[in-house]
C-alpha positions in Angstrom: 143.3 148.9 -48.3 141.9 145.5 -46.8 140.4 144.4 -44.0 142.7 142.1 -41.7 141.1 138.2 -42.3 138.3 136.6 -40.2 140.1 133.1 -38.6 138.6 130.8 -36.6 140.3 127.8 -34.7 138.1 125.0 -34.4 134.9 127.0 -34.2 136.4 130.0 -32.7 137.2 133.2 -33.8 141.1 134.4 -33.0 141.2 136.3 -30.1 141.8 139.9 -29.9 145.5 139.3 -28.1 146.8 136.1 -31.0 145.2 138.7 -33.5 147.7 141.2 -32.8 150.6 138.3 -33.5 149.1 137.7 -36.8 151.7 138.4 -39.4 150.6 137.3 -42.7 147.4 134.9 -44.3 147.8 133.0 -47.6 144.8 131.0 -48.9 145.2 129.4 -52.3 143.1 127.7 -54.5 142.7 126.0 -57.5 140.5 123.6 -59.6 141.7 120.0 -59.2 143.4 121.0 -56.6 143.3 120.9 -52.5 143.1 124.2 -51.0 146.1 125.3 -48.6 145.4 128.1 -45.9 149.2 129.1 -44.3 148.3 131.7 -41.2 151.5 132.8 -39.4 151.8 134.5 -35.8 154.9 136.1 -34.6 155.3 133.9 -31.1 157.8 135.7 -28.9 159.4 133.8 -26.2 158.0 130.8 -27.7 154.4 131.5 -25.5 151.9 130.1 -28.2 153.9 127.1 -28.4 154.2 126.5 -25.0 150.8 127.7 -24.1 148.0 127.3 -26.8 149.8 125.0 -29.1 146.6 122.4 -28.5 144.3 125.0 -30.3 146.4 124.5 -33.3 147.0 120.6 -33.4 146.4 118.7 -36.0 142.5 117.8 -37.5 141.7 121.5 -36.0 139.2 123.3 -37.7 140.3 126.4 -40.0 137.6 129.0 -41.8 139.2 131.9 -43.1 137.1 134.6 -44.3 137.5 138.1 -46.0 135.5 141.5 -45.7 134.1 142.4 -49.3 133.3 146.1 -50.3 130.7 146.6 -48.4 132.2 144.6 -45.2 130.2 141.7 -44.7 132.7 138.5 -44.6 133.5 135.9 -47.0 134.0 132.6 -46.7 137.4 131.8 -48.6 138.4 128.5 -47.1 137.3 125.6 -44.4 139.7 122.5 -43.7 141.9 121.5 -40.8 144.5 122.2 -39.8 147.4 119.7 -41.2 151.0 121.2 -40.3 152.9 124.0 -37.7 156.4 125.0 -39.3 158.7 127.5 -36.5 160.6 129.5 -38.1 163.6 131.2 -35.4 166.0 133.8 -37.4 169.5 134.0 -36.1 168.8 137.0 -34.1 167.2 135.4 -31.3 163.3 133.8 -30.4 161.8 137.0 -30.1 161.6 137.2 -34.0 160.0 133.5 -33.9 157.2 132.9 -35.8 154.9 129.8 -36.2 152.8 129.0 -39.3 149.6 126.7 -39.2 149.1 124.8 -42.4 145.5 123.9 -43.1 144.2 122.1 -45.9 140.3 121.7 -47.0 138.2 117.9 -47.5 139.9 116.9 -50.1 143.2 116.4 -48.4 142.5 112.2 -47.3 142.3 111.9 -50.6 145.6 111.0 -52.3 147.1 109.1 -49.0 145.1 106.2 -49.4 144.8 103.3 -52.2 143.0 100.6 -51.4 141.9 98.1 -54.5 138.3 98.0 -54.1 135.7 96.6 -57.1 131.8 97.7 -57.2 129.6 94.8 -59.1 126.9 96.5 -61.4 127.1 100.1 -61.1 127.5 103.6 -62.8 131.3 105.3 -62.6 128.9 108.1 -60.5 127.9 105.6 -58.0 131.5 104.0 -57.7 133.2 107.6 -57.9 130.8 108.4 -55.2 131.4 105.8 -53.4 135.6 105.9 -53.4 135.4 109.8 -52.0 132.7 109.8 -49.4 135.0 107.2 -47.6 136.7 110.6 -46.7 134.8 113.2 -48.1 131.2 114.1 -46.0 129.5 115.7 -48.6 129.4 114.7 -52.4 128.2 116.4 -55.7 128.5 114.8 -58.8 127.0 116.2 -62.1 128.4 115.5 -65.9 129.4 112.1 -65.5 127.7 108.8 -67.8 125.2 107.2 -67.1 126.1 103.5 -68.5 126.1 100.7 -65.7 129.2 98.4 -65.9 129.5 94.8 -64.1 132.1 96.3 -62.5 134.3 99.0 -61.4 137.7 98.5 -60.0 139.6 101.2 -58.5 142.9 100.1 -58.0 144.5 103.8 -57.1 144.1 106.6 -54.7 140.3 107.8 -54.9 142.1 111.1 -55.5 143.9 109.9 -58.8 140.2 107.8 -59.6 138.9 111.9 -59.9 141.7 113.0 -61.7 141.2 110.4 -64.5 137.6 110.5 -64.8 137.9 114.3 -65.1 140.3 112.9 -67.7 138.4 111.7 -69.9 135.2 113.2 -69.1 136.5 117.1 -69.5 134.8 117.6 -65.9 137.1 119.3 -63.1 136.3 119.2 -59.0 136.9 121.4 -56.5 136.1 121.8 -52.8 133.2 124.2 -51.7 134.1 126.6 -48.6 130.6 127.8 -48.2 129.7 124.2 -47.5 133.0 121.9 -47.4 131.0 119.6 -50.6 133.7 118.1 -53.2 131.8 119.5 -56.2 132.4 117.3 -59.5 131.3 118.9 -63.0 131.7 119.5 -66.4 132.0 123.8 -67.4 129.8 126.5 -66.0 127.8 127.3 -68.5 126.3 130.4 -66.8 128.7 131.5 -64.4 129.5 134.7 -62.1 131.4 137.5 -63.7 133.7 140.0 -62.0 135.0 142.9 -64.1 138.4 144.3 -63.5 140.2 147.2 -65.4 144.0 146.8 -65.8 145.5 149.7 -63.5 142.1 150.4 -61.5 142.4 147.2 -60.3 145.0 145.2 -61.6 148.7 145.9 -60.8 149.8 142.9 -62.2 148.6 140.9 -65.5 150.4 138.3 -67.3 148.9 136.6 -70.8 150.2 133.8 -72.5 148.8 131.2 -74.8 149.9 128.9 -77.9 146.7 129.9 -79.9 143.1 128.2 -80.4 143.3 124.7 -82.0 140.6 123.8 -83.9 140.2 120.8 -85.9 138.2 117.4 -85.0 138.8 114.7 -81.9 138.0 111.0 -82.8 138.0 108.7 -80.2 137.8 104.9 -81.2 136.7 101.8 -79.0 135.2 98.7 -79.4 132.1 96.8 -78.6 132.2 93.7 -78.0 128.6 93.0 -78.1 128.4 93.9 -82.0 132.0 93.1 -83.0 131.9 96.9 -84.3 134.4 99.9 -83.8 132.7 103.1 -81.8 134.0 106.3 -82.8 133.2 109.8 -81.0 133.8 112.6 -82.9 133.4 116.4 -81.8 134.8 119.8 -83.4 137.3 121.2 -81.2 134.8 124.0 -79.4 135.1 127.8 -80.5 136.4 130.2 -77.8 134.0 130.9 -75.5 131.5 133.9 -76.5 133.1 137.7 -75.3 136.1 136.1 -75.2 139.8 138.0 -76.1 139.5 139.1 -79.1 143.2 137.5 -79.4 143.0 133.9 -78.9 140.9 133.6 -81.8 143.4 136.2 -84.1 146.5 134.2 -83.1 144.3 130.4 -83.3 145.9 127.7 -85.3 143.5 128.0 -88.0 143.2 123.9 -89.7 139.2 122.5 -89.8 140.7 119.4 -91.3 143.1 118.6 -88.8 141.8 115.3 -86.9 142.9 113.5 -83.5 142.6 110.0 -83.3 142.6 108.9 -79.8 141.9 106.0 -77.7 138.5 105.6 -75.9 139.3 104.1 -72.5 136.6 102.6 -70.5 134.3 102.9 -72.8 130.2 101.6 -72.4 128.9 102.5 -75.4 128.7 104.8 -78.3 127.6 107.4 -75.9 130.3 107.2 -73.6 132.6 107.7 -76.4 130.9 110.6 -77.8 131.4 112.2 -74.4 135.3 111.3 -74.7 136.3 113.1 -77.2 133.8 116.1 -76.0 135.9 116.2 -73.1 139.2 116.3 -75.6 138.1 118.9 -77.5 136.7 120.9 -75.0 140.2 121.4 -74.2 141.3 122.5 -77.5 139.6 126.4 -77.2 141.8 127.4 -74.0 144.8 125.0 -74.2 147.9 126.1 -73.2 146.3 129.2 -72.6 147.1 131.0 -69.0 146.0 135.0 -67.5 147.8 135.8 -64.6 147.1 138.8 -62.6 147.4 140.6 -59.3 144.1 142.4 -57.8 144.8 146.3 -56.0 142.6 144.6 -53.2 142.0 141.4 -52.0 138.5 140.3 -54.3 137.4 137.2 -51.9 133.7 137.4 -54.4 136.0 135.8 -57.7 135.8 132.5 -57.1 136.8 129.2 -58.7 134.5 128.6 -62.3 133.8 132.3 -62.4 134.5 134.4 -65.3 137.0 137.5 -64.8 135.6 140.2 -67.3 139.1 142.4 -68.0 138.8 145.6 -69.3 141.1 147.7 -70.4 144.1 145.5 -71.9 143.1 145.7 -76.0 142.5 142.0 -77.4 143.7 140.8 -74.3 140.3 142.1 -73.2 137.0 139.9 -72.8 136.2 136.6 -70.9 138.4 135.1 -68.9 137.3 131.3 -66.9 138.8 131.1 -62.9 140.6 128.5 -62.4 143.2 129.4 -59.5 142.9 132.1 -56.8 145.4 133.3 -54.5 144.6 135.9 -51.1 147.8 137.5 -49.9 147.4 139.3 -47.0 150.3 141.0 -44.7 153.4 142.5 -46.5 151.8 142.2 -49.6 148.0 142.3 -49.5 146.2 141.0 -52.9 144.4 138.3 -54.7 146.2 136.6 -57.6 143.5 135.3 -60.3 144.6 132.6 -62.7 142.2 132.3 -65.6 142.3 130.4 -68.6 143.0 126.3 -69.7 141.0 123.8 -66.8 144.0 121.8 -66.3 146.3 124.7 -65.5 144.2 125.0 -62.0 146.0 122.5 -60.4 149.3 124.1 -60.8 151.1 126.0 -57.9 150.8 129.6 -58.3 154.1 131.4 -58.1 154.2 133.9 -54.0 156.3 136.9 -55.0 158.1 138.5 -58.3 156.7 139.0 -61.7 153.4 137.4 -62.3 154.1 134.8 -64.7 152.3 132.1 -66.9 151.5 128.8 -64.8 153.4 126.0 -66.6 150.7 123.3 -68.1 149.4 120.3 -66.2 150.3 116.9 -66.8 149.2 115.1 -69.4 145.8 113.0 -69.7 145.8 110.0 -67.7 145.3 107.1 -70.1 143.2 104.7 -67.6 140.4 105.2 -65.1 140.9 103.3 -61.8 144.4 102.8 -62.1 146.3 100.5 -64.1 148.5 96.8 -63.6 150.6 94.5 -65.7 149.3 90.7 -65.3 147.7 89.4 -62.7 146.8 86.1 -61.5 143.1 84.9 -59.8 140.4 83.0 -59.2 137.1 81.9 -61.2 134.5 83.4 -59.2 131.8 83.1 -61.9 130.8 81.2 -64.8 127.4 81.9 -65.3 127.0 84.8 -68.1 124.3 85.9 -68.8 125.0 86.5 -72.5 126.2 83.3 -73.4 129.8 85.0 -74.4 131.8 82.4 -72.6 132.9 85.3 -70.2 134.0 84.5 -66.7 134.1 86.7 -63.5 137.6 86.4 -61.4 138.5 87.6 -58.0 142.3 89.1 -57.8 143.7 88.7 -54.5 146.8 90.0 -55.0 144.5 94.1 -55.5 142.7 93.1 -52.7 140.5 91.1 -50.1 136.9 91.3 -52.4 138.6 92.5 -56.1 136.2 90.9 -58.4 136.2 92.1 -62.4 133.0 93.0 -64.1 132.5 90.0 -67.2 135.9 88.8 -68.7 136.3 87.5 -72.2 138.4 84.9 -72.4 141.5 83.7 -74.9 140.9 81.0 -77.4 143.0 79.3 -79.6 140.1 79.7 -82.4 137.0 81.9 -82.2 134.9 82.4 -84.9 131.1 82.2 -85.9 130.5 79.2 -84.8 133.4 77.7 -84.7 136.3 77.7 -82.7 137.7 75.7 -79.4 136.2 75.6 -76.1 137.5 74.5 -72.8 135.5 75.9 -70.5 136.7 77.1 -67.0 135.4 76.2 -63.4 134.5 78.0 -60.2 138.3 78.6 -58.5 139.9 77.7 -61.6 143.4 79.9 -60.8 144.0 81.9 -64.0 145.8 84.8 -65.4 144.5 88.2 -66.0 145.7 90.6 -68.0 143.7 93.9 -68.9 143.2 96.1 -72.7 145.1 98.5 -72.5 146.3 98.6 -69.5 142.4 99.7 -68.3 141.5 98.1 -65.3 137.9 97.5 -66.1 138.4 95.5 -69.3 139.7 92.4 -68.0 140.9 90.0 -70.3 141.2 85.7 -69.4 144.4 84.8 -70.8 144.6 81.3 -70.0 144.6 78.7 -66.7 147.3 78.1 -64.3 148.2 74.7 -63.1 149.7 75.3 -59.4 151.0 72.9 -56.1 147.8 72.1 -55.0 145.7 71.4 -58.8 148.4 70.0 -60.3 148.7 69.0 -64.6 146.6 65.6 -65.3 148.8 62.9 -64.4 149.0 61.0 -68.7 150.6 64.9 -69.7 152.8 65.4 -66.1 156.1 64.0 -67.7 158.8 65.2 -69.3 160.7 62.8 -70.3 161.8 61.3 -73.7 157.3 60.2 -74.0 156.2 64.0 -74.7 152.8 63.9 -73.8 150.1 66.3 -74.4 146.5 66.6 -74.1 142.9 67.4 -72.4 141.7 66.1 -69.0 138.0 67.4 -68.3 136.8 67.9 -64.8 135.4 64.7 -64.5 138.2 62.8 -65.9 137.7 62.3 -69.2 140.8 62.5 -71.4 142.6 62.3 -75.0 146.3 62.0 -74.6 148.9 62.3 -77.7 152.6 60.9 -76.9 155.4 61.8 -78.7 157.9 58.9 -78.0 160.0 56.3 -80.5 158.2 53.4 -78.8 156.2 51.9 -81.2 153.4 50.4 -78.1 153.1 54.0 -77.4 153.8 56.4 -79.9 150.2 57.4 -80.9 147.5 58.6 -79.5 144.7 57.5 -76.6 141.3 58.5 -76.0 139.8 57.8 -72.1 136.2 57.9 -70.9 136.6 58.5 -66.8 133.9 54.7 -66.5 137.3 53.1 -68.5 136.4 53.0 -72.4 139.4 53.5 -74.1 140.5 53.4 -77.4 144.3 53.8 -78.4 146.2 54.5 -81.9 149.9 53.0 -82.1 152.6 52.3 -84.4 151.5 48.8 -83.8 148.1 48.4 -83.4 144.4 50.0 -82.6 142.5 48.6 -79.5 138.9 49.7 -78.7 138.4 48.9 -75.6 135.5 48.7 -72.8 135.2 48.3 -69.5 133.9 45.3 -67.4 130.4 45.3 -67.6 129.9 47.5 -70.8 129.8 47.2 -74.5 130.7 48.0 -77.5 128.3 48.4 -80.3 129.7 49.6 -84.4 126.4 51.1 -86.1 125.7 52.3 -89.4 122.2 52.7 -90.5 120.2 49.1 -90.2 123.5 47.5 -90.0 125.6 47.1 -86.7 128.3 44.8 -84.9 127.7 44.1 -81.3 130.2 43.0 -78.9 128.4 42.2 -75.5 129.6 42.1 -71.6 129.6 38.2 -71.6 131.6 38.0 -74.5 129.1 37.6 -77.4 129.6 38.9 -80.6 126.3 39.5 -82.8 126.6 40.9 -86.7 122.7 42.6 -87.6 122.3 43.9 -91.3 120.3 44.2 -94.8 123.2 41.5 -96.4 126.4 40.2 -94.9 129.4 39.4 -97.3 132.3 37.6 -95.5 134.9 37.2 -98.4 138.2 35.6 -97.7 141.2 35.4 -100.6 143.1 32.2 -99.0 141.0 30.7 -96.1 138.1 30.6 -93.6 138.1 28.6 -90.6 134.9 28.8 -88.6 135.4 26.6 -84.7 133.1 25.9 -82.1 131.4 23.3 -80.0 128.6 24.1 -81.9 127.8 25.6 -85.0 124.5 26.3 -86.4 123.8 27.3 -89.8 119.9 28.2 -90.5 118.2 30.0 -93.7 115.0 31.2 -93.2 114.1 29.8 -96.6 117.0 28.8 -98.9 120.6 27.9 -98.0 123.0 27.1 -100.2 126.5 25.3 -100.1 128.9 25.4 -103.2 132.4 24.9 -103.9 134.3 25.4 -106.9 136.3 22.4 -106.9 134.3 20.3 -103.9 132.4 19.9 -101.4 133.0 17.7 -98.5 130.1 17.1 -95.5 131.7 14.6 -92.9 130.8 13.7 -89.2 130.8 10.6 -87.1 127.2 10.4 -87.9 125.8 12.3 -90.5 121.8 12.9 -90.6 119.6 14.1 -94.1 116.5 15.5 -93.6 113.7 16.5 -96.4 110.3 17.2 -94.6 109.5 17.0 -98.9 111.4 15.3 -101.8 115.3 14.8 -101.3 117.0 14.7 -104.2 121.0 13.7 -104.8 122.4 14.3 -108.5 125.5 13.9 -109.8 127.2 12.4 -113.2 128.1 9.6 -110.8 126.0 8.7 -107.1 127.9 6.5 -105.1 126.6 5.4 -102.0 128.4 2.7 -99.6 
């Protein structure tokens, strides 16, 4: 016969008088779930509710212990009161009962979902930050060590905890001894508790779908090396000393491969860790042992091993994933062992012990997921010079900033592509690869009521314009219209220079005080701000097929060596006065020379 439990409210042991009113106690704990304690007291005439309700108020500390075989108390629950239930049967208040429900330190993890981001951090530190706001003591092990640009959490701390455990094959629980929240991989040397079917166990239910074998291949992407990341792990063998039935009923197919997309991966080690976690589940997936003891066994803890004896091929070691201690009309400990993912499933209250239903499918992301969201560029100084940016996401939280996000371009390749860099405070639209908040991608920039489109491209009438305008005001505008004077393109420099090409003309225009200069090797044409035109070259040829006129108030033609003026038909030299001067001999030749 199991002795009565030792119960404390607010640090004080339940008084002898209240102990006489104790009807039942139920403590239920499991991996990856909030532990609960239900304490039921009879309250005829509503005496407790009237005079002592304050000691059961929400937030009051509750500790439940059971004596072990030697009589020493073993703490099986530590938490706080979260709710109160009153049951009044039909025959009156003389049989009224109250049930106080308490939950352990993890009970607040799922209540608040505030999006936060932490920069230049590891997943371990990010998870510790999220959990420490609700749990005073956090112990983490088994997480990858890689540093991330940022970790965004758009979910409750409990959801983040579940996602991390799914990805890396970990589990979590609260230790009643010190109220610490623990995250760790399966134990390598757990405590072992031997129980004999019949002598120690009165009910037993064992179910399995068989151990799955084969290889798990996780696939990710590494933008640093532009290569695929692969992590492979063979499905683990059953635990040494495990039930023979599990191996005999195995789905033996070592050639089978399971291909899975890696989530939130940072490197090859991270992807391999995810593959290992998924493969580890195959050893016990869908296998569950549910057994009820003849007396309360307070020493059995989560992640201990139950050494089942006297059960034929089911005998062997089974990993404990959930426990329920009942004291009252039924006094026993119900143990659930097998697949760690089943620790979160509730244990049936009464009747034949049944196998626990499978847990929910693995989550797909770490940190939650979301659709496309608007954001503001917060940083453009990419340390790797990839053109990445950081983006502030106001709709997700007050100070939520992504890690370095790649940007979508119309073309990108080795030393080629179209690059239009974003600027700080530009509004952009951000998506997330495969819904993963840790892998942001900037899809493009957005105009808005404050940052409107450039005037050269804004109209949407018969003349449709497309273009590009830089932050300093340089622009390229392409206009499609039936107006020949406008149908074309204009390249504008912010200082006033422009090149215009349309159906009627090509116009190169300089602003006042600026010059236009064309150069090719040693040849050049210069149009300066004063209206002067200068042509320079090694050899200059001017040819007209019909007529060429040179008109100016003064024309000077000078050759530093020889000057030849030749007319194939005739050559006329005419002026109000004509002077011909030679520093040496002057020769005039012709078939006939006339001097008038």
